[in-house]
N, C-alpha and C positions, 0 to 999 in steps of 0.2 A: 700956482695955485690952479692953472689951467693943465698944466700936465699930470695933476693928480687927479682931477675929475677924469681925463680922459683914460687914464690907466685904469682908475675905477672901473667906468663902463668898458672896458675891454675885459675885466674880471669879472663882471657880472655876466656878458654872454658867454666866456668861456665856462662857465659853472652851469650854465642853462644848455651849453652843447653839449657837455659831458654826460652819457647817459649812466644810469643809477645801477647797482649791482643787487641784482633779484636773488632771493635765496630761493626760487620757483624751480631755477635749471642749476642745480651748484656745478661751478666749474664755467660759466659762461656769461657774459656780461650782459642783461638784456636793459629795456627801455623802461618807461615808467608803466607799459602797457605787458610787461611780461615776453616781449619779443628779443629773441636773440639779436643784439648787434652784429653788425657785419662792417668789415674793413672795405678800400677802396676795389679789392681784389675779390669779394664776394665771401670772403671768408670769416667763419664764427669767430669772435673774440671769446678767448679763453681768460679765465681769472689764473691767479699762481696756484690755485687748488687742482686744476683740471688735469684729469689721468684720462686715457683711452676706455675706460670702462665707464665715464660719465657722459658720454657721447650722444647725441641726441641724434634723432631722424632730422636729415637736411642738413645735418653738420656733420664735417669729417668724414665725409663717405660715407654715413649712415644712412641706408636708403630705408629700412623699414626693422620695428621690434620682431624681434624673433616670435615666432608662434608655436609656443608649446603645442609639442603634439598630444593631441588627448588619448590617453590609455585607452586601448582596445577595451569592448565590454568582456564582462566575463562570461563564457558560455553557458548557455541555459543549464542548470541541472537535468541530469538524465532523469526521463519520465520512470516513474515507479514498474518495477519487475511487474509482468501481466501475471495472474494466480493460473498456476496450473493444477486442474482437477482432476485428482486422482481418485475414480472410482473402482469400489469392490462388492463383492458380495459375500457376506460371513453366512455361512451355513450351518446348521446343525440340528438334530434327532434328536427326540424325548419318547421313550416305550412306556406301554402300558401293560398294567396286568388285562388277564381276560376278560372281557366284558365289564370295564371298566374304564373310566373317563377322569379320574381322579389323578392327581400327580405324585408321583412316590419321590423319596428321597435323592435316589439316585437323576430323576427328570429335573427336579427343582436345581442341582447342583451344574448339571449342562446348562440350563438357563443362565444362573449365575454368571458363568465362564463366557457365554455368549455376550450378554448384556456388558459385560466387564471388557469385552474385545471391541464393542460396539462404540465404546467410550472413548476408547483410544481416538476416533475419527472426530472430523471437525460437524460433521453433518449426518443426522439418520435420515432415510427416505423412505420410502417404502418397505414392509415389513409381511412377508407373505408368509400365512402360517396354514399350513394344509394337514388335515386329519385323514387319517387312514385307518381302515381296520381289516379284518381277515375273513374270510371265506364263512365262515360257521355263522348260520343264522342267515335270516331275510335279508335283498338286497336294501329294501326300504329302512328295516332295523338296524345295517350297520351302516348304511348313510348317515344316520341319527346319530350312532355312537360314533363317527369319527368327525362330526360336526363338534357335538359335547367337547371331545378331546381336545379339539382346536380351540375352542370356545376355553378351555381352563388354561391353555397357555397362554391366550389374550389376556384372559383375566390376571393372570400373574407379571405377565410383561406392563401390565398399565398398573398393577399396584406398587411394582416397584421402579416405576418411572422409567423401566426400558428404554420406553419407544412414544414419540410423540401421540397424543391422542389423535386418532382420526387417519393415522399412517400403516395401521394395522389391516391386512387384507386377509379374511377368514373365511374358509370353505372345507367342505367336508364329501370326500370322494369315495368314502366306503371303502367296497371292497376292489374298488377297478382299477389301482395301481399298486400291486403287491411287488414287494424284494423279492419273494421267495414263492415258489411253488411246491407242496408237498403233495407225496403219493397217497393213497387212501392208507389209513393205519389206525390202531385205537384210539377214542378221542383224547385221552389223557398224551398220549405221543404226540396227536396231530395237533394241540393245542399248543404243544411245546414248538414243535416244527413251526407254526406259523406267527410266531414270537416275532420276530422280525417284521410284519406287516402291520402289527397293532403299533402306530407310531402316528408323529406329527411331525411334519419336517417344515424348517423355520429359515427363512431367507431374508436377510437382510442387507438392503443396498444401503451402502455409506459411502460418503466422499470427504476426502483429505485434501487440503489447500495447499499446493507447494509454491 
């Protein structure tokens, strides 16, 4: 009877001394606190499921978990290309009958063509409209006539939305900037000779973004 009680006590002590197997660290024996149990040589105790891939820090020569290298941040996107402004001046001239300030069909065709070319640009800037006259008549009359010619062109451009309001600069130079000079001759021949001077010059400043 005494032997049986002694054996039971020894068995109970052994059960209390044997560490429990915890699933928190696969492949290792752990105590009730989850700490890996070591043998007398300080080595971690393995279970039968242990493999080198299950090694934990502090056991089996493993010093630290490998730190995954962070992927380098992608380079910032390149800045948008700077717009380059291409500037140009579109020029044209329209001509008038003697002592007239109204636009003829040929003049209208020239203005329509100029407007079409200007619309091919991104921006229309200043539009300079300069009226001219021939030398026949007084200086004051020719200045007024040249201005009325320029105003006829201005009105056409605005009516057809070929230029922004307020962008047109109008002036009349009279006979001060002739294209041709003609010797004295009969009036009819002189009027015909001076025809290139009865004109309005148009210069349109335009910009294109590149």
